[in-house]
DSSP file (Angstrom, degrees, kcal/mol; ACC not computed):
  #  RESIDUE AA STRUCTURE BP1 BP2  ACC     N-H-->O    O-->H-N    N-H-->O    O-->H-N    TCO  KAPPA ALPHA  PHI   PSI    X-CA   Y-CA   Z-CA
    1    1 A M              0   0    0      0, 0.0     2,-0.2     0, 0.0     5,-0.0   0.000 360.0 360.0 360.0 132.6  186.0  269.4  140.3
    2    2 A T    >>  -     0   0    0      1,-0.1     3,-1.0     0, 0.0     4,-0.5  -0.515 360.0-114.6 -92.8 163.6  183.5  272.2  141.1
    3    3 A S  T 34 S+     0   0    0      1,-0.2     3,-0.4     2,-0.2    -1,-0.1   0.726 113.6  65.1 -69.0 -20.0  179.7  271.9  140.9
    4    4 A R  T 3> S+     0   0    0      1,-0.2     4,-0.5     2,-0.2    -1,-0.2   0.751  96.6  55.6 -73.6 -22.7  179.8  274.5  138.1
    5    5 A S  H <> S+     0   0    0     -3,-1.0     4,-2.3     1,-0.2    -1,-0.2   0.669  87.8  79.6 -83.6 -15.5  181.6  272.1  135.8
    6    6 A L  H  X S+     0   0    0     -4,-0.5     4,-2.4    -3,-0.4    -1,-0.2   0.913  90.7  49.9 -60.7 -45.3  179.0  269.4  136.1
    7    7 A P  H  > S+     0   0    0      0, 0.0     4,-2.2     0, 0.0    -1,-0.2   0.910 111.1  51.0 -60.0 -38.9  176.6  270.9  133.6
    8    8 A F  H  X S+     0   0    0     -4,-0.5     4,-2.6     1,-0.2    -2,-0.2   0.923 110.6  48.0 -62.0 -45.0  179.4  271.3  131.1
    9    9 A L  H  X S+     0   0    0     -4,-2.3     4,-2.4     2,-0.2     5,-0.3   0.878 108.8  54.6 -65.1 -37.2  180.5  267.7  131.5
   10   10 A F  H  X>S+     0   0    0     -4,-2.4     4,-2.4     2,-0.2     5,-1.0   0.946 111.5  44.2 -60.2 -47.8  176.8  266.6  131.1
   11   11 A V  I  <>S+     0   0    0     -4,-2.2     5,-2.1     3,-0.2     4,-0.3   0.920 113.6  51.6 -62.8 -44.2  176.6  268.4  127.8
   12   12 A L  I  <5S+     0   0    0     -4,-2.6    -1,-0.2     1,-0.2    -2,-0.2   0.901 121.2  29.6 -61.1 -43.5  179.9  267.2  126.6
   13   13 A F  I  <5S+     0   0    0     -4,-2.4    -1,-0.2    -5,-0.2    -2,-0.2   0.721 134.3  20.3 -94.6 -22.5  179.3  263.5  127.3
   14   14 A F  I  X5S+     0   0    0     -4,-2.4     4,-0.8    -5,-0.3    -3,-0.2   0.802 121.2  42.8-116.5 -44.3  175.6  263.1  126.8
   15   15 A A  I  ><S+     0   0    0     -5,-1.0     4,-1.5    -4,-0.3     3,-0.2   0.892 107.6  56.8 -78.2 -39.8  174.0  265.9  124.7
   16   16 A L  H  ><S+     0   0    0     -5,-2.1     4,-1.1     1,-0.2     3,-0.2   0.904 104.1  51.4 -63.2 -43.3  176.6  266.3  122.0
   17   17 A P  H  4 S+     0   0    0      0, 0.0     3,-0.3     0, 0.0    -1,-0.2   0.862 108.4  53.6 -62.0 -31.8  176.4  262.6  120.8
   18   18 A I  H  < S+     0   0    0     -4,-0.8    -2,-0.2     1,-0.2    -3,-0.1   0.868 108.1  50.6 -66.5 -36.1  172.6  262.9  120.5
   19   19 A A  H  < S+     0   0    0     -4,-1.5    -1,-0.2    -3,-0.2    -3,-0.1   0.672  89.6  99.2 -77.9 -17.7  173.0  266.0  118.3
   20   20 A S  S  < S-     0   0    0     -4,-1.1     2,-0.2    -3,-0.3     0, 0.0  -0.390  83.1-104.5 -73.5 150.0  175.4  264.4  115.9
   21   21 A A        -     0   0    0     -2,-0.1     2,-0.2     1,-0.1    -1,-0.1  -0.487  31.5-133.5 -75.3 139.5  174.1  263.0  112.6
   22   22 A A        -     0   0    0     -2,-0.2    67,-0.1     1,-0.1    -1,-0.1  -0.617  29.6 -95.0 -89.5 151.7  173.7  259.3  112.3
   23   23 A D        -     0   0    0     -2,-0.2     2,-0.3    67,-0.1    67,-0.2  -0.349  46.3-177.6 -62.7 146.2  174.9  257.4  109.3
   24   24 A R  E     -A   89   0A   0     65,-2.5    65,-2.4    -3,-0.1     2,-0.4  -0.914  21.0-123.3-140.0 162.6  172.3  256.7  106.7
   25   25 A T  E     -A   88   0A   0     -2,-0.3     2,-0.3    63,-0.2    63,-0.2  -0.951  20.9-170.6-118.3 134.3  172.3  254.8  103.3
   26   26 A W  E     -A   87   0A   0     61,-2.8    61,-2.7    -2,-0.4     2,-0.4  -0.872   9.4-150.8-116.4 151.2  171.3  256.3   99.9
   27   27 A K  E     +A   86   0A   0     -2,-0.3    36,-2.8    59,-0.2    37,-0.4  -0.989  42.4  96.9-123.8 131.2  170.7  254.4   96.7
   28   28 A G  E     -AB  85  62A   0     57,-2.1    57,-3.2    -2,-0.4     2,-0.4  -0.976  64.4 -57.3 178.9-166.4  171.4  256.0   93.3
   29   29 A W  E     -AB  84  61A   0     32,-2.0    32,-2.6    -2,-0.3     2,-0.6  -0.813  36.0-133.1-105.3 138.9  173.6  256.7   90.3
   30   30 A I  E     + B   0  60A   0     53,-2.5    52,-1.9    -2,-0.4    30,-0.2  -0.824  48.2 136.9 -89.0 120.1  177.1  258.2   90.4
   31   31 A T  E     - B   0  59A   0     28,-2.2    28,-2.5    -2,-0.6     2,-0.3  -0.567  49.9 -83.4-138.5-155.9  177.4  260.9   87.7
   32   32 A D  E  >  - B   0  58A   0     26,-0.3     4,-2.7     4,-0.2    26,-0.2  -0.818  28.5-114.8-122.3 162.2  178.8  264.4   87.5
   33   33 A S  T  4 S+     0   0    0     24,-2.4     4,-0.1    -2,-0.3    25,-0.1   0.699 112.4  57.4 -69.3 -19.8  177.6  267.9   88.5
   34   34 A H  T  4 S+     0   0    0     23,-0.2    -1,-0.2     1,-0.1    14,-0.0   0.930 117.6  29.8 -74.7 -46.5  177.5  269.0   84.9
   35   35 A C  T >4 S+     0   0    0      1,-0.2     3,-1.4    -3,-0.1     4,-0.2   0.802  86.4 166.2 -85.5 -31.1  175.2  266.3   83.6
   36   36 A G  G ><  -     0   0    0     -4,-2.7     3,-1.7     1,-0.3    -4,-0.2  -0.220  69.0  -0.3  55.7-134.0  173.2  265.8   86.8
   37   37 A V  G >  S+     0   0    0      1,-0.3     3,-1.7     2,-0.2    -1,-0.3   0.810 128.3  65.2 -59.4 -32.7  170.0  263.8   86.5
   38   38 A A  G <  S+     0   0    0     -3,-1.4    -1,-0.3     1,-0.3    -2,-0.2   0.756 102.4  49.6 -62.9 -23.5  170.6  263.4   82.7
   39   39 A G  G <  S+     0   0    0     -3,-1.7     2,-1.8    -4,-0.2    -1,-0.3   0.360  79.7 107.4 -95.7   5.4  173.7  261.3   83.5
   40   40 A A    <   +     0   0    0     -3,-1.7    -1,-0.1    -4,-0.2    -9,-0.1  -0.515  60.7  84.4 -88.1  73.1  171.9  259.0   85.9
   41   41 A H  S >  S-     0   0    0     -2,-1.8     3,-1.0   -11,-0.2   -11,-0.0  -0.977  87.3 -73.5-160.6 162.6  171.8  255.8   83.8
   42   42 A P  T 3  S+     0   0    0      0, 0.0    41,-0.1     0, 0.0    40,-0.1  -0.321 112.3  34.6 -61.1 145.6  173.9  252.8   82.9
   43   43 A G  T 3  S+     0   0    0     39,-0.4     4,-0.3     1,-0.0     3,-0.2   0.580  79.4 113.1  89.3  10.4  176.7  253.6   80.4
   44   44 A D    <>  +     0   0    0     -3,-1.0     4,-2.7    38,-0.4     5,-0.2   0.324  41.4 105.9 -95.0   8.2  177.5  257.1   81.7
   45   45 A T  H  > S+     0   0    0     37,-0.2     4,-2.3     1,-0.2     5,-0.2   0.924  80.0  42.7 -56.5 -54.3  181.0  256.1   83.1
   46   46 A A  H  > S+     0   0    0     -3,-0.2     4,-2.3     1,-0.2    -1,-0.2   0.894 115.7  49.7 -63.2 -40.9  183.2  257.8   80.4
   47   47 A C  H  > S+     0   0    0     -4,-0.3     4,-2.7     2,-0.2     5,-0.2   0.934 111.1  48.6 -64.1 -46.5  181.1  261.0   80.3
   48   48 A A  H  X S+     0   0    0     -4,-2.7     4,-2.1     1,-0.2    -2,-0.2   0.925 113.5  46.5 -60.8 -45.4  181.1  261.3   84.1
   49   49 A K  H  X S+     0   0    0     -4,-2.3     4,-2.0    -5,-0.2    -1,-0.2   0.899 113.0  50.2 -64.3 -40.3  184.9  260.8   84.3
   50   50 A S  H  X S+     0   0    0     -4,-2.3     4,-1.1    -5,-0.2    -2,-0.2   0.923 110.5  48.4 -64.2 -45.6  185.5  263.3   81.4
   51   51 A C  H  <>S+     0   0    0     -4,-2.7     5,-2.4     1,-0.2     3,-0.3   0.881 110.2  52.3 -63.9 -37.8  183.3  266.0   83.0
   52   52 A V  H ><5S+     0   0    0     -4,-2.1     3,-1.7     1,-0.2    -1,-0.2   0.895 105.4  54.7 -66.0 -38.8  185.1  265.6   86.3
   53   53 A K  H 3<5S+     0   0    0     -4,-2.0    -1,-0.2     1,-0.3    -2,-0.2   0.792 106.7  53.2 -62.6 -25.9  188.5  266.0   84.6
   54   54 A K  T 3<5S-     0   0    0     -4,-1.1    -1,-0.3    -3,-0.3    -2,-0.2   0.372 136.2 -82.3 -90.9   3.8  187.1  269.3   83.2
   55   55 A G  T < 5S+     0   0    0     -3,-1.7    -3,-0.2     1,-0.3    -2,-0.1   0.337  87.5 126.6 118.1  -8.0  186.1  270.6   86.6
   56   56 A A      < -     0   0    0     -5,-2.4    -1,-0.3    -6,-0.1     2,-0.3  -0.277  53.9-122.8 -73.0 168.8  182.8  269.0   87.5
   57   57 A K        -     0   0    0     -4,-0.0   -24,-2.4    -2,-0.0     2,-0.3  -0.833  22.3-106.4-110.5 150.5  182.3  267.1   90.8
   58   58 A F  E     -B   32   0A   0     -2,-0.3    13,-1.8   -26,-0.2     2,-0.3  -0.588  47.0-178.9 -70.8 138.2  181.1  263.6   91.2
   59   59 A V  E     -BC  31  70A   0    -28,-2.5   -28,-2.2    -2,-0.3     2,-0.5  -0.909  27.0-127.2-135.0 162.3  177.5  263.5   92.5
   60   60 A L  E     -BC  30  69A   0      9,-2.7     9,-2.5    -2,-0.3     2,-0.7  -0.957  12.8-156.0-108.2 129.7  174.9  261.0   93.6
   61   61 A V  E     -BC  29  68A   0    -32,-2.6   -32,-2.0    -2,-0.5     7,-0.2  -0.925  25.3-133.2-102.2 108.2  171.5  261.2   92.0
   62   62 A E  E  >  -B   28   0A   0      5,-2.5     4,-2.1    -2,-0.7   -34,-0.3  -0.378   6.3-137.1 -66.7 134.6  169.2  259.5   94.5
   63   63 A D  T  4 S+     0   0    0    -36,-2.8   -35,-0.1     1,-0.2    -1,-0.1   0.930  95.5  41.0 -56.7 -53.4  166.8  257.0   93.0
   64   64 A S  T  4 S+     0   0    0    -37,-0.4    -1,-0.2     1,-0.2   -36,-0.1   0.823 130.9  20.5 -74.2 -32.4  163.6  257.8   94.8
   65   65 A T  T  4 S-     0   0    0      2,-0.1    -1,-0.2     0, 0.0    -2,-0.2   0.608  87.3-132.3-111.9 -15.7  163.8  261.6   94.9
   66   66 A K     <  +     0   0    0     -4,-2.1    -3,-0.1     1,-0.2     2,-0.1   0.655  53.0 154.8  64.0  17.4  166.2  262.5   92.0
   67   67 A K        -     0   0    0     -5,-0.1    -5,-2.5    -6,-0.1     2,-0.5  -0.462  39.4-132.6 -71.5 149.8  167.9  264.8   94.5
   68   68 A I  E     -C   61   0A   0     -7,-0.2     2,-0.4    -2,-0.1    -7,-0.2  -0.915  22.1-173.4-111.1 127.7  171.6  265.5   93.7
   69   69 A Y  E     -C   60   0A   0     -9,-2.5    -9,-2.7    -2,-0.5     2,-0.2  -0.979  22.7-130.7-122.1 128.0  174.2  265.3   96.4
   70   70 A T  E     -Cd  59  95A   0     24,-2.2    26,-3.2    -2,-0.4     2,-0.3  -0.553  31.9-129.6 -70.1 140.5  177.9  266.2   96.0
   71   71 A L  E     - d   0  96A   0    -13,-1.8    26,-0.2    -2,-0.2   -13,-0.2  -0.745  15.2-134.8-101.8 142.7  180.1  263.4   97.3
   72   72 A D  E    S+ d   0  97A   0     24,-2.1    26,-1.7    -2,-0.3     2,-0.1  -0.973  87.1  37.0-141.4 123.7  183.0  263.8   99.7
   73   73 A P  S >  S-     0   0    0      0, 0.0     3,-1.1     0, 0.0    -1,-0.3   0.326  71.4-172.2 -87.2 137.3  185.7  262.5   99.5
   74   74 A Q  G >> S+     0   0    0      1,-0.2     3,-1.8     2,-0.2     4,-0.6   0.831  76.8  68.1 -64.1 -35.4  185.8  263.0   95.7
   75   75 A D  G 34 S+     0   0    0      1,-0.3    -1,-0.2     2,-0.2    -3,-0.0   0.560  98.3  52.1 -69.4  -6.1  189.0  260.9   95.3
   76   76 A Q  G <4 S+     0   0    0     -3,-1.1    -1,-0.3     1,-0.1    -2,-0.2   0.370  96.7  69.1-106.1   3.8  187.3  257.7   96.3
   77   77 A V  T X4 S+     0   0    0     -3,-1.8     3,-2.8     1,-0.1     4,-0.4   0.807  71.1  84.2 -93.4 -32.4  184.4  258.0   93.8
   78   78 A E  G >< S+     0   0    0     -4,-0.6     3,-1.7     1,-0.3    -1,-0.1   0.792  84.7  58.2 -48.9 -41.8  186.0  257.5   90.4
   79   79 A P  G 3  S+     0   0    0      0, 0.0    -1,-0.3     0, 0.0    -2,-0.1   0.736 111.6  44.8 -61.4 -17.8  185.9  253.6   90.4
   80   80 A H  G X  S+     0   0    0     -3,-2.8     3,-2.4    -4,-0.1   -50,-0.4   0.353  80.7 137.5-105.0   3.5  182.2  253.9   90.8
   81   81 A A  T <  S+     0   0    0     -3,-1.7   -50,-0.2    -4,-0.4   -36,-0.1  -0.256  77.5  11.5 -56.2 132.4  181.5  256.5   88.2
   82   82 A G  T 3  S+     0   0    0    -52,-1.9   -38,-0.4     1,-0.3   -39,-0.4   0.446 106.3 124.1  80.1   0.0  178.5  255.7   86.1
   83   83 A G    <   -     0   0    0     -3,-2.4   -53,-2.5   -41,-0.1     2,-0.6  -0.531  67.4-119.7 -97.3 160.6  177.5  253.0   88.5
   84   84 A H  E     +A   29   0A   0    -55,-0.2    20,-2.8    -2,-0.2     2,-0.3  -0.877  51.5 171.5 -94.5 121.3  174.4  252.3   90.5
   85   85 A V  E     -AE  28 103A   0    -57,-3.2   -57,-2.1    -2,-0.6     2,-0.5  -0.804  42.0-131.2-134.4 165.0  175.5  252.3   94.2
   86   86 A L  E     -AE  27 102A   0     16,-3.0    16,-2.2    -2,-0.3     2,-0.4  -0.989  30.7-168.0-111.6 128.8  174.6  252.2   97.9
   87   87 A I  E     -AE  26 101A   0    -61,-2.7   -61,-2.8    -2,-0.5     2,-0.4  -0.978   6.5-162.2-123.6 130.4  176.3  255.0   99.8
   88   88 A T  E     +AE  25 100A   0     12,-2.6    11,-3.3    -2,-0.4    12,-1.7  -0.932  42.2  86.1-111.9 133.4  176.5  255.1  103.6
   89   89 A G  E     -AE  24  98A   0    -65,-2.4   -65,-2.5    -2,-0.4     2,-0.3  -0.967  69.6 -64.1 173.0-158.9  177.4  258.4  105.3
   90   90 A T  E     - E   0  97A   0      7,-2.3     7,-2.7    -2,-0.3     2,-0.5  -0.893  35.7-128.5-122.0 151.8  176.0  261.6  106.7
   91   91 A L  E     - E   0  96A   0     -2,-0.3     2,-0.5     5,-0.2     5,-0.2  -0.874  20.4-179.8-103.6 126.8  174.4  264.6  104.9
   92   92 A E  E >  S- E   0  95A   0      3,-3.0     3,-1.6    -2,-0.5     2,-0.5  -0.873  70.4 -54.8-124.3  95.2  175.7  268.1  105.5
   93   93 A G  T 3  S-     0   0    0     -2,-0.5    -2,-0.0     1,-0.2     0, 0.0  -0.638 120.4 -23.4  71.0-120.1  173.6  270.4  103.4
   94   94 A H  T 3  S+     0   0    0     -2,-0.5   -24,-2.2    -3,-0.1     2,-0.6   0.170 119.2  99.5-106.6  16.0  173.9  269.0   99.9
   95   95 A V  E <   -dE  70  92A   0     -3,-1.6    -3,-3.0   -26,-0.2     2,-0.8  -0.911  60.3-154.1-106.9 123.0  177.2  267.3  100.6
   96   96 A L  E     -dE  71  91A   0    -26,-3.2   -24,-2.1    -2,-0.6     2,-1.1  -0.848   5.7-160.5 -96.7 107.6  177.1  263.6  101.3
   97   97 A K  E     -dE  72  90A   0     -7,-2.7    -7,-2.3    -2,-0.8     2,-0.2  -0.772  21.8-161.9 -90.8 101.5  180.1  262.7  103.4
   98   98 A F  E     - E   0  89A   0    -26,-1.7    -9,-0.3    -2,-1.1     3,-0.1  -0.546  33.2-178.3 -95.4 152.2  180.3  259.0  102.9
   99   99 A T  E    S+     0   0A   0    -11,-3.3     2,-0.3     1,-0.3   -10,-0.2   0.497  79.1  29.2-113.4 -15.2  182.1  256.2  104.8
  100  100 A K  E     + E   0  88A   0    -12,-1.7   -12,-2.6     2,-0.0     2,-0.4  -0.991  56.6 179.3-150.1 137.6  181.1  253.4  102.5
  101  101 A I  E     + E   0  87A   0     -2,-0.3   -14,-0.2   -14,-0.2   -16,-0.0  -0.989  15.6 158.2-139.9 130.5  180.3  253.0   98.8
  102  102 A E  E     - E   0  86A   0    -16,-2.2   -16,-3.0    -2,-0.4    -2,-0.0  -0.983  46.5 -84.0-149.3 155.1  179.4  249.7   97.1
  103  103 A P  E     - E   0  85A   0      0, 0.0   -18,-0.3     0, 0.0     2,-0.2  -0.336  45.5-123.7 -60.2 140.0  177.5  248.5   94.0
  104  104 A A              0   0    0    -20,-2.8   -20,-0.2   -76,-0.2   -18,-0.0  -0.573 360.0 360.0 -81.3 149.6  173.7  248.3   94.4
  105  105 A E              0   0    0     -2,-0.2    -1,-0.1   -20,-0.0   -20,-0.1   0.429 360.0 360.0 -95.1 360.0  172.1  245.0   93.7
């Protein structure tokens, strides 16, 4: 190993993990991108599923800010459609890449 490779190894092992986004938790309603904030209430399950079948995306409407985040992966959201949830994951632009989704209490 040469002395020129040491800075590269430092960045690879120490600086990159610091730059990566940490998991965070959001609380809100699962609805669809067509209805948005208007669909963020109890009883929106059938509407959200119907809109997604017609091409809309499942989204989270965050409780505190009313911001709308597209959810990824989409195929794991349907059981929670219309529900009030806690979602853990990372935010990439307006896409919430989640690792955990569970009903909010």
